[in-house]
C-alpha positions, 0 to 999 in steps of 0.5 A: 564394436567393429564396423566393416567397410569393404567387400566381405569376400576380400580380394581373393573372393573377388578374383575368383568370382571374376575368373569364374565369370570369364571362364563361364563366358568363354565356355559359352562362346566355345559352345556357340562356335562348335554348335554353329560349325556343326550346322549343315550348310545348304548348297547354293543350287540357285547360283549354279543354275544361274551360271548354267543359264548364263552359259546357255544365253552366251551360247557356250552350251546347247539346250541338251547339255543345259538340261543334263547339267541342271538335272545333275545339279538338282540331284545332289 
């Protein structure tokens, strides 16, 4: 009788399994990065309006210009 101790796949099978796992995880990572980069980014309208409010408070622009610029920002 011959008793087998060790892995029945041998070193080649283990290496292929590890390589397959690395390629699979790498593919998932690449897929996640590509999908996340394609998501639409929402514009920061609130921060632009806040800047306009600060400029109005400092007296850099008047109320008419503030309203015109705010409408322009919100229409985009």
